[in-house]
Rosetta silent file (secondary structure, phi, psi, omega in degrees, C-alpha in Angstrom):
SEQUENCE: MGFCVAGSLDSNVNIMLRPRVRSSSNEARIRSPSSFCIAPNFDSVSFKHSQKQNHKAIQTRLFLCKQDSVEFDERKSPNEVREEIKRCYELINRLGRGVVYLGSSRMGPGHSHYIANLLDCTSWSGAGPGLMDAVTQGALQAGKPVGGFKIGKEAGEWTASNYHPYLPSENYLTCRFFSARKHGLVDVVVRNNSLDKTAVVALPGGIGTLDEVFEIMALIQLERIGSELPVPFILMNYDSFYSKLLDFLDVCEDWGTVSKGEVSSLWKVCNSNSEALAYLVDFYGFSSSNKKEANAEAFHVHEIPERGEQEKGSEEKNLEKI
SCORE:     score description
SCORE:     0.000 S_00000001
   1 L     0.000  -24.719  179.689    4.532   46.112   -5.210 S_00000001
   2 L   102.893 -176.718  177.906    5.218   44.061   -8.390 S_00000001
   3 L  -143.794  166.559 -179.335    5.019   44.635  -11.972 S_00000001
   4 E  -140.895  147.900 -177.028    2.667   43.943  -14.825 S_00000001
   5 E  -128.740  124.064  177.638    3.325   43.343  -18.533 S_00000001
   6 E  -134.503  154.965  176.494    0.419   43.894  -21.010 S_00000001
   7 E  -144.327  156.154 -175.951   -0.066   43.995  -24.729 S_00000001
   8 E  -144.343  121.815  177.378   -2.815   44.820  -27.234 S_00000001
   9 L    50.445   59.051  175.314   -3.097   43.675  -30.885 S_00000001
  10 L    66.247    3.034  179.555    0.463   42.658  -31.373 S_00000001
  11 E   -98.070  163.640 -171.288    1.857   45.907  -30.122 S_00000001
  12 E  -108.349  125.098  177.168    4.145   46.075  -27.094 S_00000001
  13 E  -133.908  116.851  177.975    3.195   47.985  -24.020 S_00000001
  14 E  -105.836  128.702  169.331    5.382   47.555  -20.810 S_00000001
  15 E  -112.824  126.653 -175.412    4.350   48.714  -17.466 S_00000001
  16 L  -126.837  130.148  175.175    6.880   48.806  -14.769 S_00000001
  17 L  -108.874  136.065 -176.950    6.332   49.594  -11.145 S_00000001
  18 L  -108.147   88.704 -165.512    9.387   50.440   -9.139 S_00000001
  19 L   -67.575  -26.149 -173.954    8.547   49.486   -5.470 S_00000001
  20 L   -82.775  -15.675  176.891   11.802   50.753   -4.058 S_00000001
  21 L  -102.727  112.440 -170.851   11.290   54.300   -5.397 S_00000001
  22 L  -109.034  139.289  174.836    8.874   56.142   -3.276 S_00000001
  23 L  -136.574  168.225 -177.494    7.647   59.644   -3.784 S_00000001
  24 L   -70.949  -18.587  178.461    5.191   61.791   -1.842 S_00000001
  25 L   -97.400    4.121  179.908    2.603   61.569   -4.594 S_00000001
  26 L    54.189   48.524 -172.414    2.899   57.824   -4.934 S_00000001
  27 L   -84.744  148.672  176.868    3.434   58.091   -8.703 S_00000001
  28 E  -110.943  130.464  176.889    3.832   55.058  -10.963 S_00000001
  29 E   -83.986  126.881 -174.944    6.170   55.316  -13.942 S_00000001
  30 E  -124.250  124.485 -175.325    4.632   53.869  -17.164 S_00000001
  31 E  -119.156  129.834  170.504    6.708   53.244  -20.260 S_00000001
  32 E  -130.100  164.049 -178.150    5.570   52.338  -23.745 S_00000001
  33 L   -55.736  -25.988 -171.728    7.312   52.190  -27.224 S_00000001
  34 L  -118.595   -0.665  179.639    5.707   55.478  -28.077 S_00000001
  35 E  -162.295  161.042  173.994    5.323   57.457  -24.873 S_00000001
  36 E  -139.927  129.117 -175.734    6.417   57.918  -21.311 S_00000001
  37 E  -145.262  167.151  174.287    4.265   59.489  -18.687 S_00000001
  38 E  -104.367  126.526  177.905    3.588   59.878  -15.022 S_00000001
  39 E  -101.696  116.131  177.896    0.415   58.417  -13.596 S_00000001
  40 L   -82.577    0.301 -177.286   -0.716   59.977  -10.350 S_00000001
  41 L  -126.406  133.275 -178.215   -3.374   57.435   -9.681 S_00000001
  42 L   -87.801   -7.494 -171.039   -2.869   53.723   -8.746 S_00000001
  43 L   -80.927  -45.568  175.759   -6.408   52.622   -9.387 S_00000001
  44 L  -161.644  162.158 -177.184   -6.130   52.724  -13.229 S_00000001
  45 E  -139.088  131.942  178.568   -4.239   54.406  -16.022 S_00000001
  46 E  -112.626  128.251  173.376   -5.357   55.415  -19.463 S_00000001
  47 E  -147.544  173.367  179.337   -2.939   56.208  -22.302 S_00000001
  48 E  -121.356  140.397  170.851   -2.729   56.003  -26.114 S_00000001
  49 E  -139.116  161.075 -173.374   -0.167   54.393  -28.244 S_00000001
  50 E   -99.836  138.798 -176.666    0.034   53.835  -31.992 S_00000001
  51 L   -98.841  125.993 -160.271   -0.212   50.367  -33.417 S_00000001
  52 L   -65.748  -29.623 -167.974    2.415   49.881  -36.162 S_00000001
  53 L   -77.979  -52.079 -169.875    0.364   47.931  -38.760 S_00000001
  54 L  -110.311   -4.509  179.552   -2.620   50.394  -39.161 S_00000001
  55 L    59.137   28.654  179.939   -1.397   53.427  -37.224 S_00000001
  56 L   -93.506  147.544  174.252   -4.617   53.768  -35.471 S_00000001
  57 E   -76.777  120.243  178.040   -4.722   55.254  -31.981 S_00000001
  58 E  -113.704  125.528  179.691   -5.886   52.599  -29.586 S_00000001
  59 E   -78.029  125.914 -176.502   -7.222   53.436  -26.154 S_00000001
  60 E  -124.342  129.913  177.512   -5.758   51.000  -23.552 S_00000001
  61 E  -117.483  127.579 -179.054   -6.943   50.881  -19.896 S_00000001
  62 E  -125.557  143.614  179.197   -4.804   49.042  -17.434 S_00000001
  63 L  -107.537  128.207 -177.811   -5.355   48.351  -13.799 S_00000001
  64 L   -95.656  169.150 -175.899   -2.348   48.345  -11.628 S_00000001
  65 L   -68.650  156.477  178.501   -1.589   46.514   -8.402 S_00000001
  66 L   -69.669  152.962 -168.218   -2.990   47.935   -5.193 S_00000001
  67 L   -71.144  -37.477  179.678   -0.870   50.383   -3.418 S_00000001
  68 L   -72.818  140.731  177.018   -0.752   48.554   -0.001 S_00000001
  69 L   -78.667  150.455  176.713    1.642   45.734    0.268 S_00000001
  70 L   -89.703  110.768  175.673    0.363   42.287    1.410 S_00000001
  71 L   -75.973  149.372 -176.402    2.038   41.316    4.712 S_00000001
  72 H   -55.517  -36.903  179.389    2.998   37.784    5.435 S_00000001
  73 H   -58.559  -25.948 -177.775    0.628   37.854    8.516 S_00000001
  74 H   -70.962  -24.758  177.464   -2.335   38.294    6.237 S_00000001
  75 L   -86.307   99.448 -166.847   -1.732   34.897    4.861 S_00000001
  76 H   -85.390  -16.466 -177.860   -3.266   32.701    7.504 S_00000001
  77 H   -63.946  -34.959  174.463   -2.897   29.328    5.857 S_00000001
  78 H   -63.584  -39.403  178.848    0.820   28.786    6.680 S_00000001
  79 H   -71.743  -37.768  178.067    0.199   29.397   10.414 S_00000001
  80 H   -67.333  -33.648  172.639   -2.904   27.196   10.266 S_00000001
  81 H   -65.247  -45.547  177.847   -0.940   24.333    8.703 S_00000001
  82 H   -55.764  -50.472 -179.559    1.758   24.700   11.381 S_00000001
  83 H   -60.657  -34.947 -179.253   -0.849   24.561   14.089 S_00000001
  84 H   -76.132  -36.523  176.247   -2.526   21.506   12.494 S_00000001
  85 H   -64.416  -37.592 -178.933    0.897   19.682   12.266 S_00000001
  86 H   -65.115  -37.997 -178.936    1.498   20.467   15.948 S_00000001
  87 H   -71.020  -25.332  177.894   -1.855   18.895   16.844 S_00000001
  88 H   -75.322  -35.377  179.981   -0.976   15.765   14.813 S_00000001
  89 H   -71.356  -36.189  176.056    2.284   15.451   16.703 S_00000001
  90 H   -59.901  -40.998 -179.658    0.505   15.881   20.052 S_00000001
  91 H   -64.828  -39.171  178.533   -1.906   13.106   19.054 S_00000001
  92 H   -69.432  -39.529  175.206    1.062   10.740   18.240 S_00000001
  93 H   -56.881  -32.618 -173.329    2.785   11.641   21.520 S_00000001
  94 H   -82.281  -48.291 -173.452   -0.405   10.767   23.356 S_00000001
  95 H   -89.787  -23.268  178.082   -1.209    7.437   21.481 S_00000001
  96 L    95.583  160.218  176.319    2.287    6.243   20.563 S_00000001
  97 L   -77.287  168.440 -178.220    3.926    5.398   17.246 S_00000001
  98 E   172.947 -144.279 -175.069    3.082    2.203   15.421 S_00000001
  99 E  -100.497  129.243  174.753    1.914    0.939   12.031 S_00000001
 100 E   -90.035  119.613  179.546    0.488    3.024    9.252 S_00000001
 101 E  -112.114  126.303  178.793   -2.003    1.435    6.910 S_00000001
 102 E  -108.440  124.277 -179.177   -2.615    3.076    3.568 S_00000001
 103 L  -165.170  177.069 -178.169   -5.638    1.844    1.618 S_00000001
 104 L   -69.738  141.746  176.008   -8.760    2.492   -0.211 S_00000001
 105 L   -95.677    0.478 -176.655  -11.804    4.213    1.324 S_00000001
 106 L   -95.203  -27.418 -173.554  -14.004    2.732   -1.487 S_00000001
 107 L   -79.973  112.643 -172.358  -13.595   -0.965   -0.753 S_00000001
 108 L   -80.707  176.480 -175.693  -16.411   -2.021    1.655 S_00000001
 109 L   -59.859  -19.301  178.771  -16.525   -4.700    4.410 S_00000001
 110 L   -81.622   -1.897 -177.950  -17.557   -7.393    1.805 S_00000001
 111 L   -81.886  142.130 -174.709  -14.256   -7.109   -0.024 S_00000001
 112 L   -68.967  -11.119  178.352  -11.854   -9.984    0.361 S_00000001
 113 L   -92.546    8.229 -176.894   -9.034   -7.329    0.963 S_00000001
 114 L   -72.144   83.099 -175.435  -10.767   -6.124    4.130 S_00000001
 115 E  -142.090  162.731  170.614   -7.813   -6.966    6.482 S_00000001
 116 E  -148.116  131.921  179.346   -5.505   -5.415    8.961 S_00000001
 117 E  -107.175  118.788 -167.168   -2.161   -6.907   10.090 S_00000001
 118 E  -117.499  123.190  166.634   -1.312   -5.415   13.507 S_00000001
 119 L   -73.788  171.431 -176.077    1.925   -5.232   15.297 S_00000001
 120 L   -85.662   70.155 -179.372    1.675   -5.037   19.119 S_00000001
 121 L  -163.225 -170.577 -177.441    1.481   -1.149   19.007 S_00000001
 122 E   -73.260  142.399  174.346   -0.877    1.605   17.916 S_00000001
 123 E  -106.176  132.433 -179.303   -2.561    1.136   14.483 S_00000001
 124 E  -120.741  143.332  172.651   -2.928    4.334   12.377 S_00000001
 125 E  -152.446 -170.946  172.119   -4.879    5.021    9.294 S_00000001
 126 L   -78.441    3.021  173.244   -6.922    7.788    7.626 S_00000001
 127 L    56.602   31.504 -177.438   -9.740    6.925    9.997 S_00000001
 128 L  -106.894 -170.180  178.507  -12.131    6.703    6.872 S_00000001
 129 L   -77.194 -174.800  177.015  -14.430    3.982    5.489 S_00000001
 130 L    58.159 -131.383 -172.952  -13.397    0.813    3.504 S_00000001
 131 H   -68.420  -23.751  171.908   -9.947   -0.621    4.250 S_00000001
 132 H   -66.584  -30.553  169.936   -9.184    2.199    6.691 S_00000001
 133 H   -68.930  -35.392  173.699  -12.140    1.020    8.608 S_00000001
 134 H   -56.420  -42.173  179.558  -10.906   -2.439    8.472 S_00000001
 135 H   -63.220  -46.438 -177.073   -7.758   -1.404   10.201 S_00000001
 136 H   -68.343  -43.456  179.850   -9.702    0.344   12.982 S_00000001
 137 H   -61.312  -42.947 -179.083  -12.117   -2.612   13.483 S_00000001
 138 H   -66.127  -40.805 -179.265   -9.238   -5.083   13.571 S_00000001
 139 H   -66.072  -48.475  178.094   -7.196   -3.094   16.141 S_00000001
 140 H   -59.198  -40.632  175.023  -10.169   -2.638   18.417 S_00000001
 141 H   -62.195  -29.464 -179.706  -11.015   -6.331   18.243 S_00000001
 142 L   -87.608   -3.342  178.296   -7.455   -7.125   19.124 S_00000001
 143 L    76.681   20.448  178.018   -7.664   -4.747   22.141 S_00000001
 144 L  -104.930  159.919 -175.958   -4.910   -2.428   20.740 S_00000001
 145 L   -69.445  151.372 -175.175   -4.842    1.335   20.616 S_00000001
 146 E  -131.817  137.044  176.835   -6.150    3.065   17.400 S_00000001
 147 E  -136.667  155.144  175.539   -5.279    6.464   15.997 S_00000001
 148 E  -156.967  155.655  172.000   -6.207    8.284   12.870 S_00000001
 149 E  -120.196  105.141 -173.940   -5.845   11.381   10.793 S_00000001
 150 E   -88.837  151.043 -179.703   -9.169   11.970    9.110 S_00000001
 151 E  -123.462  151.160 -175.404   -9.578   14.198    6.132 S_00000001
 152 L   -74.317   -8.109 -176.631  -12.933   15.836    5.116 S_00000001
 153 E  -114.343  114.937  179.355  -12.860   14.339    1.688 S_00000001
 154 E  -127.403  142.153 -173.886  -13.407   10.597    1.320 S_00000001
 155 L    42.150   41.402  178.635  -13.760    8.481   -1.795 S_00000001
 156 L    77.035    4.592  179.985  -13.890   11.771   -3.814 S_00000001
 157 E  -122.774  145.758  175.155  -16.757   13.222   -1.927 S_00000001
 158 E   -75.042  128.050  179.653  -16.735   15.861    0.792 S_00000001
 159 L   -81.740  156.352  179.589  -18.319   14.273    3.895 S_00000001
 160 L   -78.719  -22.643  179.179  -21.128   15.972    5.724 S_00000001
 161 L  -130.589  141.188  171.171  -19.562   15.412    9.151 S_00000001
 162 L   -81.626    4.925 -175.120  -15.933   15.618   10.497 S_00000001
 163 L  -105.579  147.034  175.256  -16.693   13.074   13.115 S_00000001
 164 L   -77.749  140.779 -172.801  -15.925    9.304   13.190 S_00000001
 165 L   -66.266  -20.930 -177.099  -19.048    7.158   13.691 S_00000001
 166 L  -142.755  -12.021 -179.957  -17.637    5.246   16.639 S_00000001
 167 L   -81.491  140.076  175.714  -14.080    6.229   17.547 S_00000001
 168 L   -59.598  140.853 -174.136  -13.649    8.496   20.493 S_00000001
 169 H   -60.712  -15.574 -179.506  -12.729   12.009   19.524 S_00000001
 170 H   -82.249   -4.617 -178.419   -9.447   11.899   21.507 S_00000001
 171 H  -101.551   -5.138 -174.843   -8.229    9.028   19.165 S_00000001
 172 E  -141.920  163.184  176.818   -8.351   10.892   15.837 S_00000001
 173 E  -137.768  125.523  177.644   -7.815   14.400   14.375 S_00000001
 174 E   -84.722  115.341 -175.932   -9.837   15.764   11.472 S_00000001
 175 E   -94.109  145.364  179.412   -7.353   17.590    9.230 S_00000001
 176 L   -94.251  -32.953 -174.439   -8.157   20.442    6.982 S_00000001
 177 L  -108.840  132.479  176.566   -4.804   20.361    5.144 S_00000001
 178 H   -65.776  -33.060 -175.792   -3.483   17.247    3.342 S_00000001
 179 H   -66.370  -41.404 -177.691    0.129   18.403    4.005 S_00000001
 180 H   -68.998  -36.486  175.500   -0.500   18.316    7.829 S_00000001
 181 H   -60.522  -45.551  177.419   -2.113   14.847    7.561 S_00000001
 182 H   -69.983  -31.102  166.029    0.821   13.532    5.711 S_00000001
 183 H   -48.033  -50.532 -177.598    3.176   14.951    8.291 S_00000001
 184 H   -62.063  -49.022 -178.798    1.277   13.018   10.897 S_00000001
 185 H   -60.699  -34.032  176.002    1.281    9.686    8.870 S_00000001
 186 H   -72.757  -46.465 -178.255    5.008   10.031    8.379 S_00000001
 187 H   -62.398  -34.103 -179.009    5.858   10.855   11.942 S_00000001
 188 L   -58.319  -31.774 -172.589    3.930    7.849   13.246 S_00000001
 189 L  -100.612   -3.407 -179.831    6.457    5.363   11.693 S_00000001
 190 L   -68.973  119.362 -178.126    9.669    7.248   12.628 S_00000001
 191 L   -87.894  126.214 -179.074   11.445    4.979   15.186 S_00000001
 192 L   -85.005  -31.378 -178.323   13.058    6.906   18.020 S_00000001
 193 L  -145.834  171.815 -177.359   14.688    3.759   19.579 S_00000001
 194 L   -64.644  -19.498 -178.683   15.104    0.079   18.955 S_00000001
 195 L   -82.029  -17.426  173.082   12.106   -0.696   20.998 S_00000001
 196 L   -66.537  130.541 -178.123    9.734    1.068   18.725 S_00000001
 197 L  -113.043   94.816 -172.878    7.943   -1.359   16.414 S_00000001
 198 L  -126.024  167.438  179.640    6.610    0.538   13.509 S_00000001
 199 E  -170.745  160.520  169.943    5.853   -0.205    9.816 S_00000001
 200 E  -114.891  120.373 -175.004    4.084    0.984    6.692 S_00000001
 201 E  -118.247  114.872  175.115    1.561   -1.411    5.157 S_00000001
 202 E   -96.507  116.772 -179.584    0.110   -0.374    1.738 S_00000001
 203 L   -96.394  170.218  177.515   -3.152   -2.093    1.042 S_00000001
 204 L   -53.341  137.044 -176.002   -5.011   -1.904   -2.304 S_00000001
 205 L  -162.872 -175.595 -179.337   -6.094    1.631   -3.096 S_00000001
 206 L  -111.104 -136.110 -171.243   -6.521    4.399   -5.676 S_00000001
 207 H   -71.859  -41.007  178.896   -4.938    7.732   -6.375 S_00000001
 208 H   -64.254  -41.061  177.899   -4.816    8.910   -2.780 S_00000001
 209 H   -66.951  -44.445  173.565   -3.208    5.649   -1.702 S_00000001
 210 H   -58.574  -39.256 -178.282   -0.665    5.799   -4.611 S_00000001
 211 H   -60.998  -47.339  179.088    0.139    9.350   -3.521 S_00000001
 212 H   -69.669  -35.454  179.620    1.006    8.298   -0.032 S_00000001
 213 H   -63.293  -49.897 -179.811    2.769    5.139   -1.158 S_00000001
 214 H   -68.923  -26.824  179.071    5.223    6.988   -3.474 S_00000001
 215 H   -72.015  -36.790 -179.767    5.761    9.826   -0.988 S_00000001
 216 H   -73.767  -35.898  177.465    6.784    7.270    1.747 S_00000001
 217 H   -66.084  -39.513 -177.114    8.997    5.436   -0.841 S_00000001
 218 H   -66.827  -40.083  179.284   10.654    8.802   -1.868 S_00000001
 219 H   -64.665  -38.688  178.967   11.223    9.688    1.917 S_00000001
 220 H   -69.397  -39.837  178.640   12.817    6.187    2.514 S_00000001
 221 H   -65.019  -34.555 -177.617   14.951    6.611   -0.580 S_00000001
 222 L   -89.345    3.146  176.056   16.154   10.023    0.551 S_00000001
 223 L    64.818   31.018  168.773   16.746    8.678    3.996 S_00000001
 224 L   -89.108  -15.664  168.748   14.269   11.058    5.636 S_00000001
 225 L  -122.538  132.658  173.325   12.576    7.927    7.103 S_00000001
 226 L    82.032   18.122 -170.966   14.655    5.136    8.449 S_00000001
 227 L   -71.498  -35.955  177.968   17.994    6.916    8.255 S_00000001
 228 L  -105.494  -45.337  178.216   19.133    5.576   11.768 S_00000001
 229 L  -121.061  111.109 -179.217   16.578    2.858   12.403 S_00000001
 230 L   -52.301  148.266  174.205   15.019    1.160    9.359 S_00000001
 231 L  -120.201  132.177  179.224   11.240    1.031    8.955 S_00000001
 232 L   -73.399  138.483  177.093    9.613   -1.993    7.144 S_00000001
 233 E  -125.806  120.304 -178.571    7.498   -0.917    4.127 S_00000001
 234 E  -121.963  130.082  175.283    5.196   -3.581    2.926 S_00000001
 235 E  -107.349  110.391 -178.118    3.160   -3.636   -0.268 S_00000001
 236 E   -83.471  101.771 -177.758    0.210   -6.028   -0.053 S_00000001
 237 L   -91.843   57.004  178.367   -0.163   -7.296   -3.620 S_00000001
 238 H   -56.729  128.788  175.651   -3.415   -9.207   -2.930 S_00000001
 239 H    56.727   25.786  175.432   -4.743  -10.993   -6.085 S_00000001
 240 H    64.710   34.178  175.131   -1.977   -9.404   -8.088 S_00000001
 241 L   -54.399  -45.357 -178.604   -3.606   -5.976   -7.395 S_00000001
 242 L   -99.887   16.421 -176.115   -0.326   -4.111   -7.792 S_00000001
 243 H   -66.799  -38.205  177.445    1.282   -6.336  -10.407 S_00000001
 244 H   -62.282  -41.551  177.471    0.745   -3.856  -13.194 S_00000001
 245 H   -64.199  -40.921 -179.002    2.335   -1.144  -11.117 S_00000001
 246 H   -66.446  -35.161  179.144    5.291   -3.454  -10.366 S_00000001
 247 H   -67.745  -39.965  177.481    5.615   -4.161  -14.154 S_00000001
 248 H   -59.616  -45.269  178.603    5.724   -0.443  -14.847 S_00000001
 249 H   -57.141  -40.789  173.694    8.488   -0.002  -12.317 S_00000001
 250 H   -56.813  -42.701  176.678   10.418   -2.783  -13.991 S_00000001
 251 H   -60.512  -41.323  179.782   10.046   -0.730  -17.294 S_00000001
 252 H   -58.941  -41.208  179.043   11.406    2.296  -15.470 S_00000001
 253 H   -68.247  -31.113  177.829   14.461    0.236  -14.622 S_00000001
 254 H   -66.607  -41.371 -179.246   14.773   -0.875  -18.299 S_00000001
 255 H   -76.295  -16.246 -177.333   14.712    2.783  -19.322 S_00000001
 256 L    86.965    8.233  179.961   17.220    3.801  -16.726 S_00000001
 257 L   -81.754  -14.816  172.782   14.921    6.209  -14.934 S_00000001
 258 L  -132.969  140.391  179.478   15.210    3.991  -11.853 S_00000001
 259 L   -71.130  154.437 -177.836   18.330    2.132  -10.831 S_00000001
 260 L   -66.618  130.862 -177.225   18.375   -1.605  -10.997 S_00000001
 261 L    72.077    0.626  177.490   17.111   -3.052   -7.646 S_00000001
 262 L   -60.023  -48.175 -175.060   16.346    0.366   -6.321 S_00000001
 263 L   -67.612  -51.665  179.886   12.663   -0.109   -5.926 S_00000001
 264 L   -62.251  -18.648  179.066   12.822   -3.656   -4.417 S_00000001
 265 L   -78.526  -16.470 -172.663   15.340   -2.299   -1.846 S_00000001
 266 L   -93.642  -30.540 -176.136   12.746    0.232   -0.501 S_00000001
 267 L  -139.635  172.739  176.769    9.816   -2.141    0.170 S_00000001
 268 E  -118.795  120.912  173.261    8.794   -5.781    0.600 S_00000001
 269 E   -87.720  123.946 -175.844    6.096   -7.057   -1.715 S_00000001
 270 E  -123.220  143.536  179.902    3.837   -9.674    0.013 S_00000001
 271 L  -101.909  -11.470  179.653    1.016  -11.670   -1.473 S_00000001
 272 L  -147.719  169.395 -177.664   -0.610  -12.898    1.685 S_00000001
 273 H   -64.047  -46.266 -173.687   -1.088  -12.017    5.433 S_00000001
 274 H   -64.014  -37.581 -177.342    1.212  -14.959    6.495 S_00000001
 275 H   -64.916  -43.058 -177.046    4.058  -13.708    4.176 S_00000001
 276 H   -63.286  -46.676 -179.760    3.716  -10.228    5.610 S_00000001
 277 H   -63.853  -38.025  179.470    3.754  -11.484    9.216 S_00000001
 278 H   -60.911  -45.634  179.702    6.763  -13.675    8.510 S_00000001
 279 H   -61.208  -44.126  179.981    8.590  -10.747    7.159 S_00000001
 280 H   -67.555  -32.524  174.653    7.914   -8.562   10.116 S_00000001
 281 H   -62.611  -43.332 -178.933    8.961  -11.324   12.555 S_00000001
 282 H   -66.061  -45.589 -175.847   12.227  -11.639   10.683 S_00000001
 283 H   -57.942  -43.165 -176.439   12.747   -7.828   10.350 S_00000001
 284 L   -90.977    7.125  165.394   12.482   -7.260   14.154 S_00000001
 285 L    70.622   39.330  171.669   14.661  -10.208   14.911 S_00000001
 286 L   -66.851  141.285  178.383   12.512  -12.462   17.003 S_00000001
 287 L   -67.304  157.533 -179.199   14.472  -15.607   18.100 S_00000001
 288 L   -59.627  -34.130 -175.106   13.433  -18.841   16.563 S_00000001
 289 L   -79.973  -17.873 -177.243   12.175  -20.127   19.928 S_00000001
 290 L  -105.750   -0.336 -172.359    9.985  -17.039   20.368 S_00000001
 291 H   -65.641  -41.761 -179.596    8.733  -16.747   16.725 S_00000001
 292 H   -62.675  -46.070  177.965    5.623  -18.794   17.289 S_00000001
 293 H   -63.199  -45.162 -173.991    4.666  -16.822   20.467 S_00000001
 294 H   -68.813  -46.342 -176.943    5.448  -13.510   18.781 S_00000001
 295 H   -66.994  -23.083 -178.461    3.327  -14.458   15.750 S_00000001
 296 H   -87.137  -36.583 -167.081    0.454  -15.426   18.077 S_00000001
 297 H  -107.287  -39.575 -173.444    0.711  -12.533   20.585 S_00000001
 298 L   -89.999   -9.856  179.341    2.605   -9.595   19.077 S_00000001
 299 L  -122.325  125.802 -177.676    0.781   -9.886   15.715 S_00000001
 300 E  -124.201  137.700 -173.883   -2.980   -9.926   15.508 S_00000001
 301 E  -118.893  122.665  175.718   -4.671  -10.734   12.226 S_00000001
 302 E  -122.659  124.637 -179.402   -8.344   -9.680   11.696 S_00000001
 303 E  -125.519  130.301  167.094   -9.906  -10.891    8.450 S_00000001
 304 L   -79.970  138.852  174.664  -13.449  -10.504    7.118 S_00000001
 305 L   -55.210  152.510  174.948  -14.665  -13.504    5.207 S_00000001
 306 L   -58.821  162.314 -173.597  -14.401  -13.184    1.437 S_00000001
 307 H   -54.040  -45.117  176.811  -17.192  -11.687   -0.453 S_00000001
 308 H   -59.888  -42.253 -177.348  -18.795  -15.002   -1.417 S_00000001
 309 H   -68.606  -38.056 -174.427  -18.590  -16.441    2.009 S_00000001
 310 H   -72.901  -36.375  177.845  -20.094  -13.234    3.546 S_00000001
 311 H   -68.741  -33.267  176.869  -22.920  -13.085    1.094 S_00000001
 312 H   -65.575  -42.704  173.330  -23.747  -16.731    1.690 S_00000001
 313 H   -58.136  -39.369 -178.820  -23.919  -15.927    5.478 S_00000001
 314 H   -72.866  -36.574  175.144  -26.191  -12.992    4.963 S_00000001
 315 H   -59.810  -42.496 -179.473  -28.499  -15.124    2.792 S_00000001
 316 H   -66.009  -33.744  175.721  -28.797  -17.670    5.469 S_00000001
 317 H   -64.630  -42.496 -175.890  -29.593  -14.962    8.126 S_00000001
 318 H   -64.859  -41.109  179.340  -32.201  -13.578    5.796 S_00000001
 319 H   -61.614  -37.180  179.982  -33.710  -17.104    5.372 S_00000001
 320 H   -66.262  -38.768  178.755  -33.877  -17.497    9.092 S_00000001
 321 H   -66.277  -41.303 -179.923  -35.789  -14.161    9.487 S_00000001
 322 L   -62.079    0.000    0.000  -38.347  -15.385    6.787 S_00000001
């Protein structure tokens, strides 16, 4: 049933419930420095004790725990999380493992970082706006399968709808629990055999992206990911977006909170698409004679023009309309 400790005006009052000692009258034993009594009622207890400083009698009213115990089955959330994780796994089994893209939902299509680097496999993301939408568009234009684990909160705001604007409902799952969503994003990149081509690509992002990035890093460090078959983890440092973070991790090495070379062994920092593609080609051991073909066919790059170019194109279209 539990216990409660209460105090009043610097005096000490201890209330102890003994759950293993049951009686027919369901009595609770209450002890205080000045008295000991039996309370026949579990709803509330009133008693008096003397306060040492001014010796005044103070009336104290205490509410005890409810008599009925809370069974585990009454807590629905653990079962709901398990069911949601199960649905994530079912979606992965249906669409296949592949590349997970972690990135901001706030960066729109006019941003120069609006890119997706795709292996010849299923592309997965949070199925939201911004860079996540770039992944979806790039994969669809490349004719490759797309999957997503959507969450009801995007860019710090709860969305009015749990539905994706254009993806078929069988290609994504709207998760209620962040933990289930993370289970899905992690399971996507676990390689079951040497034929599986998976990767984690971290695009520019905010707090949510960093949360996912460091969780993936920790799981790789603890060999919960890639223990048998390694998984490439790429940090896209476009326009030095993550340079300050990398500097901070260097400081951690200087302080000894991170071992020398530990971070660099967990991921590959790339500054451009071509650098990331070259790394993936080498990682999966394409032969030199097939590198060019692999780069053209097994990897598909979809890039939106940079902001200046896109704005210029929009202005020209508007002029034509006028």
